[in-house]
C-alpha positions as CSV (number, residue, x, y, z in Angstrom):
1,X,15.6,-9.0,-11.5
2,X,14.9,-8.2,-7.8
3,X,13.0,-5.0,-8.9
4,X,10.8,-6.8,-11.4
5,X,10.3,-9.7,-9.0
6,X,9.0,-7.4,-6.2
7,X,6.9,-5.5,-8.9
8,X,5.0,-9.0,-9.8
9,X,4.9,-9.8,-5.9
10,X,3.1,-6.6,-5.2
11,X,0.8,-7.3,-8.0
12,X,-0.2,-10.8,-6.8
13,X,-0.6,-9.4,-3.3
14,X,-2.5,-6.5,-4.5
15,X,-4.9,-8.8,-6.4
16,X,-5.4,-11.0,-3.3
17,X,-5.5,-8.5,-0.3
18,X,-8.9,-6.8,-1.2
19,X,-12.0,-5.8,0.8
20,X,-12.8,-9.4,1.8
21,X,-9.2,-10.2,2.9
22,X,-8.0,-7.0,4.4
23,X,-11.3,-6.5,6.4
24,X,-11.0,-10.1,8.0
25,X,-14.3,-11.0,6.6
26,X,-12.8,-13.5,4.0
27,X,-10.6,-15.1,6.4
28,X,-13.1,-15.6,9.1
29,X,-15.6,-17.1,6.4
30,X,-13.0,-20.0,5.7
31,X,-10.8,-20.3,8.7
32,X,-11.2,-19.4,12.4
33,X,-10.6,-22.1,15.0
34,X,-8.2,-25.1,14.4
35,X,-6.9,-23.6,11.0
36,X,-3.2,-23.3,11.5
37,X,-2.4,-26.2,9.2
38,X,-5.0,-24.8,6.6
39,X,-3.2,-21.6,6.5
40,X,0.2,-23.2,6.0
41,X,-1.1,-25.4,3.2
42,X,-2.7,-22.4,1.7
43,X,0.7,-20.6,1.5
44,X,2.3,-23.7,-0.2
45,X,-0.5,-24.2,-2.7
46,X,-0.7,-20.3,-3.6
47,X,3.0,-20.3,-4.3
48,X,2.9,-23.4,-6.5
49,X,0.0,-22.2,-8.4
50,X,1.4,-18.7,-9.1
51,X,4.5,-20.1,-10.3
52,X,2.7,-22.5,-12.6
53,X,0.5,-19.5,-14.0
54,X,3.3,-17.2,-14.6
55,X,5.7,-19.7,-16.2
56,X,2.8,-20.3,-18.8
57,X,2.4,-16.6,-19.2
58,X,6.1,-16.2,-19.7
59,X,6.5,-19.0,-22.2
60,X,3.6,-17.8,-24.2
61,X,4.1,-14.1,-23.8
62,X,0.5,-13.6,-23.2
63,X,-1.4,-10.3,-23.5
64,X,-4.5,-11.6,-21.8
65,X,-5.5,-14.8,-19.7
66,X,-7.3,-16.9,-22.6
67,X,-4.0,-18.6,-23.8
68,X,-3.0,-19.4,-19.9
69,X,-6.5,-20.7,-19.2
70,X,-6.4,-22.9,-22.3
71,X,-3.1,-24.3,-21.2
72,X,-4.3,-25.0,-17.8
73,X,-7.8,-26.4,-18.5
74,X,-7.6,-27.6,-21.9
75,X,-9.3,-26.5,-25.1
76,X,-12.7,-28.3,-24.3
77,X,-13.3,-26.4,-21.1
78,X,-11.7,-23.1,-21.9
79,X,-15.1,-21.5,-23.1
80,X,-16.8,-22.6,-19.8
81,X,-14.0,-21.2,-17.6
82,X,-13.7,-18.1,-19.7
83,X,-17.1,-17.1,-18.9
84,X,-16.5,-18.1,-15.2
85,X,-13.5,-15.9,-14.9
86,X,-15.3,-12.8,-16.4
87,X,-18.3,-13.3,-14.1
88,X,-16.0,-13.9,-11.1
89,X,-13.9,-10.7,-11.9
90,X,-17.2,-8.8,-12.6
91,X,-18.7,-9.9,-9.2
92,X,-15.7,-9.6,-7.1
93,X,-15.0,-5.9,-8.5
94,X,-18.5,-5.0,-7.4
95,X,-17.7,-6.5,-3.9
96,X,-14.5,-4.2,-3.9
97,X,-16.7,-1.2,-4.9
98,X,-19.3,-2.0,-2.2
99,X,-16.5,-2.4,0.1
100,X,-15.5,1.3,-0.6
101,X,-19.0,2.3,0.4
102,X,-18.9,0.3,3.6
103,X,-15.5,1.9,4.5
104,X,-17.0,5.3,4.1
105,X,-20.0,4.4,6.4
106,X,-17.9,3.4,9.2
107,X,-17.1,7.2,9.2
108,X,-20.6,8.2,8.9
109,X,-20.2,9.3,5.1
110,X,-22.8,8.4,2.7
111,X,-22.5,5.1,1.2
112,X,-22.5,6.5,-2.3
113,X,-19.6,8.9,-1.4
114,X,-17.3,5.8,-1.0
115,X,-18.5,4.4,-4.3
116,X,-18.1,7.7,-6.1
117,X,-14.6,8.0,-5.1
118,X,-13.5,4.4,-6.1
119,X,-15.1,4.9,-9.4
120,X,-13.3,8.0,-10.3
121,X,-10.0,6.7,-9.1
122,X,-10.3,3.6,-11.3
123,X,-11.1,5.8,-14.4
124,X,-8.2,7.9,-13.6
125,X,-5.8,4.9,-13.0
126,X,-6.6,3.2,-16.2
127,X,-6.1,6.4,-18.3
128,X,-2.4,5.4,-17.9
129,X,-3.0,1.9,-18.9
130,X,-1.3,-1.4,-17.3
131,X,1.8,0.6,-16.1
132,X,-0.4,2.8,-13.9
133,X,-1.6,-0.1,-12.0
134,X,2.0,-1.5,-11.7
135,X,3.4,1.9,-10.4
136,X,0.5,2.4,-7.8
137,X,0.9,-1.2,-6.5
138,X,4.6,-0.7,-5.9
139,X,3.9,2.6,-3.9
140,X,0.7,1.3,-1.9
141,X,1.3,-2.4,-1.2
142,X,4.6,-1.8,1.2
143,X,2.5,0.8,3.2
144,X,-0.5,-1.5,3.3
145,X,1.3,-4.5,4.3
146,X,3.4,-2.8,6.9
147,X,0.4,-1.1,8.4
148,X,-1.6,-4.4,8.6
149,X,1.2,-6.3,10.0
150,X,1.9,-3.5,12.6
151,X,-1.6,-3.3,14.0
152,X,-1.9,-7.2,14.2
153,X,1.4,-7.7,16.1
154,X,0.4,-4.7,18.4
155,X,-3.0,-6.4,19.1
156,X,-1.3,-9.8,19.7
157,X,1.2,-8.2,22.0
158,X,-1.3,-5.9,23.9
159,X,-3.8,-8.9,24.3
160,X,-1.1,-11.3,25.2
161,X,-2.2,-13.6,22.5
162,X,-0.2,-16.9,22.1
163,X,0.4,-17.6,18.4
164,X,1.0,-21.3,18.5
165,X,-1.4,-22.5,21.3
166,X,-4.1,-24.1,19.0
167,X,-1.9,-26.6,17.1
168,X,-3.1,-29.7,19.0
169,X,-6.1,-30.0,16.8
170,X,-6.4,-29.0,13.3
171,X,-9.6,-30.4,11.8
172,X,-10.2,-27.3,9.5
173,X,-7.2,-28.2,7.2
174,X,-9.4,-29.0,4.3
175,X,-10.3,-25.3,4.2
176,X,-7.2,-24.6,2.5
177,X,-8.5,-26.0,-0.8
178,X,-11.6,-23.8,-1.4
179,X,-9.7,-20.7,0.0
180,X,-6.7,-21.2,-2.4
181,X,-9.0,-22.0,-5.3
182,X,-11.0,-18.8,-4.5
183,X,-8.0,-16.5,-4.6
184,X,-6.2,-18.3,-7.7
185,X,-8.8,-17.5,-10.3
186,X,-8.2,-13.9,-10.4
187,X,-4.5,-14.5,-10.7
188,X,-5.1,-16.5,-13.8
189,X,-6.7,-13.4,-15.3
190,X,-4.3,-10.9,-13.8
191,X,-1.0,-12.7,-14.3
192,X,-2.1,-13.9,-17.7
193,X,-2.5,-10.2,-18.8
194,X,1.2,-9.5,-18.1
195,X,2.9,-12.7,-19.4
196,X,4.5,-10.7,-22.3
197,X,6.1,-8.2,-19.8
198,X,7.7,-11.0,-17.5
199,X,11.4,-11.1,-18.5
200,X,12.9,-14.0,-16.5
201,X,12.2,-17.2,-14.4
202,X,14.1,-15.8,-11.5
203,X,11.6,-12.9,-11.1
204,X,8.8,-15.4,-11.2
205,X,10.2,-17.3,-8.2
206,X,10.7,-14.1,-6.3
207,X,7.3,-13.0,-6.9
208,X,5.4,-16.4,-6.4
209,X,7.2,-17.5,-3.3
210,X,7.5,-14.2,-1.6
211,X,3.8,-13.4,-2.1
212,X,2.9,-16.9,-0.6
213,X,5.0,-16.6,2.3
214,X,3.8,-12.9,3.0
215,X,0.2,-14.0,2.8
216,X,0.7,-16.9,4.8
217,X,2.3,-15.1,7.8
218,X,-0.3,-12.3,7.7
219,X,-3.2,-14.7,7.3
220,X,-1.9,-16.7,10.3
221,X,-1.5,-13.8,12.7
222,X,-4.8,-12.1,11.5
223,X,-6.6,-15.3,12.1
224,X,-5.3,-15.7,15.3
225,X,-6.5,-12.2,16.2
226,X,-9.8,-12.8,15.1
227,X,-10.4,-16.0,17.1
228,X,-9.9,-13.9,20.2
229,X,-12.7,-11.5,19.2
230,X,-15.2,-14.2,17.7
231,X,-18.1,-13.0,19.6
232,X,-17.7,-9.4,18.4
233,X,-17.4,-10.3,14.7
234,X,-21.0,-10.8,14.4
235,X,-21.7,-7.1,15.3
236,X,-19.3,-5.7,12.8
237,X,-19.7,-5.5,8.9
238,X,-15.8,-5.2,8.7
239,X,-14.2,-7.5,11.4
240,X,-10.9,-5.5,11.4
241,X,-13.0,-2.5,13.1
242,X,-13.5,-5.0,16.1
243,X,-9.7,-5.1,16.5
244,X,-9.3,-1.4,15.8
245,X,-11.9,-0.3,18.7
246,X,-9.1,-1.1,21.2
247,X,-7.0,1.8,19.7
248,X,-7.0,5.6,19.4
249,X,-9.2,7.1,16.7
250,X,-5.9,8.2,14.7
251,X,-5.1,4.6,14.2
252,X,-8.7,3.7,13.0
253,X,-8.4,6.3,10.5
254,X,-4.9,5.2,9.3
255,X,-6.1,1.7,8.8
256,X,-9.3,2.6,7.2
257,X,-7.2,4.5,4.6
258,X,-5.1,1.5,4.0
259,X,-8.2,-0.8,3.9
260,X,-9.6,1.5,1.3
261,X,-6.4,1.2,-0.8
262,X,-6.5,-2.6,-0.4
263,X,-10.0,-2.6,-1.9
264,X,-8.9,-0.3,-4.7
265,X,-5.9,-2.4,-5.7
266,X,-8.0,-5.4,-5.8
267,X,-10.7,-3.7,-7.8
268,X,-8.1,-2.3,-10.2
269,X,-6.6,-5.9,-10.7
270,X,-10.0,-7.3,-11.3
271,X,-10.8,-4.5,-14.0
272,X,-7.4,-5.2,-15.6
273,X,-8.3,-8.8,-16.1
274,X,-11.8,-7.9,-17.6
275,X,-10.6,-5.1,-19.9
276,X,-7.5,-6.8,-21.3
277,X,-10.0,-9.7,-22.3
278,X,-12.5,-7.5,-23.8
279,X,-10.1,-5.5,-25.8
280,X,-9.9,-8.5,-28.1
281,X,-13.5,-7.8,-29.1
282,X,-13.7,-3.9,-28.5
283,X,-10.8,-2.0,-29.8
284,X,-11.2,0.9,-27.4
285,X,-8.8,2.6,-24.9
286,X,-8.7,1.0,-21.6
287,X,-10.4,3.8,-19.7
288,X,-13.4,4.0,-22.1
289,X,-14.1,0.2,-21.4
290,X,-13.6,0.8,-17.7
291,X,-16.2,3.6,-17.7
292,X,-18.8,1.2,-19.4
293,X,-18.0,-1.6,-17.0
294,X,-18.5,0.6,-14.0
295,X,-21.8,2.0,-15.3
296,X,-23.0,-1.5,-15.2
297,X,-21.5,-2.5,-11.9
298,X,-22.8,0.5,-9.8
299,X,-26.4,-0.5,-9.5
300,X,-25.3,-4.0,-8.2
301,X,-23.4,-2.7,-5.3
302,X,-26.6,-2.1,-3.3
303,X,-26.6,-5.9,-2.1
304,X,-24.3,-4.9,0.7
305,X,-20.6,-6.1,1.4
306,X,-20.7,-8.8,3.8
307,X,-23.9,-10.3,2.0
308,X,-22.0,-10.5,-1.3
309,X,-18.7,-11.9,0.5
310,X,-20.6,-14.6,2.4
311,X,-22.7,-15.7,-0.6
312,X,-20.4,-15.5,-3.6
313,X,-17.0,-16.5,-2.1
314,X,-17.7,-19.9,-0.9
315,X,-19.7,-20.8,-4.1
316,X,-16.8,-19.9,-6.3
317,X,-14.2,-21.4,-4.0
318,X,-15.8,-24.7,-4.5
319,X,-16.2,-24.3,-8.3
320,X,-12.5,-23.5,-8.8
321,X,-11.3,-26.6,-7.3
322,X,-10.9,-28.1,-10.7
323,X,-8.4,-25.2,-11.7
324,X,-6.6,-25.6,-8.4
325,X,-6.2,-29.4,-9.1
326,X,-5.0,-28.7,-12.5
327,X,-2.4,-26.1,-11.3
328,X,-1.1,-28.3,-8.6
329,X,-0.8,-31.3,-10.8
330,X,0.2,-29.5,-14.0
331,X,3.2,-31.4,-14.9
332,X,1.3,-34.6,-14.4
333,X,-1.7,-33.4,-16.5
334,X,0.6,-32.1,-19.2
335,X,2.2,-35.5,-19.6
336,X,-1.2,-37.2,-19.7
337,X,-2.4,-34.9,-22.3
338,X,0.8,-35.7,-24.4
339,X,0.0,-39.4,-24.4
340,X,-3.6,-39.0,-25.4
């Protein structure tokens, strides 16, 4: 039970902590000053939404996200949100691939080297199907989370930052809604694809509340660190590097490798959502579909990492508020639908 719960927890976190999140760009886009309450609400909403999604998948034994989506938004809107999810997964996976190129550039490697490495890695990963993704998440995520928490706590101690000094004003609390909505949509796709592999409700509780607490704590510490270097963030494509410049080159290398793995796991999760949905139409092996999709994605990575994040994420965050409302009020919606 605990092992399976952690397996799903790492899948959820791996889907969420991608290039935008791990780099600090996504957190800064939504939070920043006066956001402690917003982050607390995000952790709560996130846990509730994941619980609803996984329970639906478990009940229906779903092989892809479409039955889960239909249960959440209703039959009339399923077609619209199906297209939205595919577009979202497609664009965010492009962002992850662009993030790989940006990470390579930080070490003066050509942009296309970073692109090439992640493309090859994705094809190799999906040659083993869904199990390949679950296995690599269980290996990578504990190292990634440990490394990120370590550097943020070290920065907090070294800079003598106060963790709870900004709670007298919390005017940005509404940011919790679009930020949660943004991160929930890919989880509908990813968790819907593994509904037929979930074995008990206990592992659902471990996965959903464990991931919500982890992401809430990391988001709070990370955001608190970014507030201290607000003026420098404008200069950096990846805000994390503004924190890392205070430390030896070896730590920069280590964290950059972890950042790349965060990018990779989210790209892989996005690809899982796309491929499991398309397999209904194209009876091909996973890795074949992955190759075709990547060929379509690569030319679109030239828009640049921070440009893509700053433009696409807020738009989808607002569009997805309907799904967030349906998930948070799911028991009520269910009763209303039965009365109609």
